N, C-alpha and C positions, 0 to 999 in steps of 0.2 A: 706474547707478554705473560709473565709469570702470574699465577694466581695470587691475589693480594691477601695478605695476612692482617687481620685486625688485631692490633696489639693491646689496646686498652680503651676504656671509656673514662674520660677525665675532663677536667676544666683547664683551658689554656687561655692565656692572654694573647691577643693577636696584634697588639700595638700599644705602645706606651702612651700615645696621645689620647686615644679614646677609652683605653682600658676596657675594651669590650670583652666580656667574659661569655664564652659560648661553649655549650656542651656538644661534643662531637665524637663520633666513633672514628678514630684515626687508623688508617691502614698503614702498613709498613712503608709503602711508597710515599704516603703523605708525610710521614715523619722524616724519612730520609731527605725528601725534597725540602722540608723545613730546615733541617740541619744544614743542608747545602747552602741555604740562603742566610745562614748565620745564627740560627736559633739553636744554640748549644744545649740548652736545658732539656729539650725534648729527646735528645739522644739517650737520656736516662731510661726512656721507655724501651728502647732497643736493648739496652744493657740488662734491664730487669727481666725482660722477656726471655733472653737467651742465656743469662749468666749461669743458671743452674746446669743447663746442658753443657755449656762450655767448660765449666768446672769439672764435671764428671768425665768428659772426654779427656781433658788434660790430666786428670787423676789416673785414668787408665794408662796414659803414656808415661807419666813421670813418677807415679807410685808414691807420691809424697803430698800430704795435705797442703802444707804451706807453699810448696813449689807449684802445685796445681792452681792455687789462688793467684800467685804471682804471674804465672804464665797466662792464665785466662784474662787477668787484668791488663797485661801488656797487649794482648790481642785486641781487646776493646779499644785501648788507647791508639794502637796502630790503625785499626779500622776507622776510628774517628778522624785521624790525620789524613787518611787516604780516601775519605768518603766522597770527595768531589770527583774522584776518578771512577766511582761505582755507577754502573748503569741501573738506574732506579726501576727500569722495566723488568729487571731480573730479581730473583729471590735473593735476599740478603745473606741467608745462612751459608749456602755453598761458597760464596765469596769469602765470608768471614771464616769459615772452616779452614780454607787454604792458608789464611794468615795464621790462625791458631796452630795448625799442623806444622808450619815452618818454624814457628817460635818454639814449639815442643822439640822439634828436631835440633834446633840450635842449642836449646837448653840441655838436651841429652848429650850433645857433643862436648859441651863446655863444663858440665858438672858431673862429679862423681856423686850420685845421689844414694841416699839410704832409703830402702823400702820401708816406709812407715805407714803404708795404707791401712786404714782400719778395716778389718774384714767385714764388718757390718755396713760399711759405707755404701757399697754398691751391691745390689742383689744380682748375683751372677748365676744363681741356681733357681730352678723352678719352684722349689719349696723353701720357704724362709727358715725352716727348722733343720735344714741339712747340716750334716756333721761339720764342725769347725775345721777339722783336719782336711776335709775335702775342699773347703773354701781356700784354705791356705795353699793347698796343692794347685788349685786353679791359678791363683795369683803368681805362684812360683813358676808355673808353666808359662804364663803370659809374659813374664819377665824374660824368659829365654827365647821367645819368638823374635824373628826379624821384625823391623819396624813395620813394614808393609803387611806382614801377617798379623801382627798385634792390632794394627789399624782396622782391618776388616772384622776381626773378632769384636773389638770394642764397638764399632759402628753398628754391626748387625745384631749382636747378642745383647749388648748393654744398652744401646740407644734405640734398638728396634727400627733402624732405617732399612729400607728396601734395597735390593740389589741395584735398582735403577738410581736411587738417591745416592748410594755409595759411589756408583760410577760417576755421577755428576760431581760429587764432592772431590773425588780423587783425580778426575780427568782420565780415568781408565775405561777401556771398553767393557761392556756388560759381561761378556764371556770371561774376560780376565778376572773381574771381581768374583764371579761365581767359582772359577777354578781356584783362585787364591784362597777363598773362604773354605773350600773343600779340603785343600791340602793343609791349611792352617789349623783347621779343626782336627784333622788326622794327626798332625804333629803334636798339637796340644794334648790330645788324648794319650799319645805315647809317652809324653813327658810326665803327665799326671800318674799314669799307671806305674811308671818307673819310680816316681817320687814316693808313691804309697806302697811300693814293694809288692805290687800285684802281678808282676811279670810271670 
């Protein structure tokens, strides 16, 4: 059974008849079970908890602020519609991530997008005051990576997920994730060096 995530402390009504108002720390599992029983309102707790992370992952894939908002919103809507099929004993995010990933892939296939990502939106360098040209080079390099390569870079470096978590999200063996990240980083470095004229 997955470790339960406490999403928030809040007040909820547990029945229209008695209007009993009870303060309770709700776990992710509690909320999902409540949503499955028809309590649509508490799903907002899930959305609020994960929306920032979903947005930034989508932004890394689609490189456009508005598209990232649209894609992440679609993923939450799709997750809500499929929530009854979700095993509440498992962690929500790996399941949700696969929905988000597939929507990003569909979006990239059907849209010719313009890269409008604000360079300050996601910190991709260790020092916040790094040269703007280097940030631009990193984003240009990420755009040129294959989707699977871009994916491991985003999840590992931008979102700080572990190898094990990335393997769970993507359904790939741990060794494959580690190998993919190694070669993706190597390829990205080569693109950046070329872009900056440092060959």
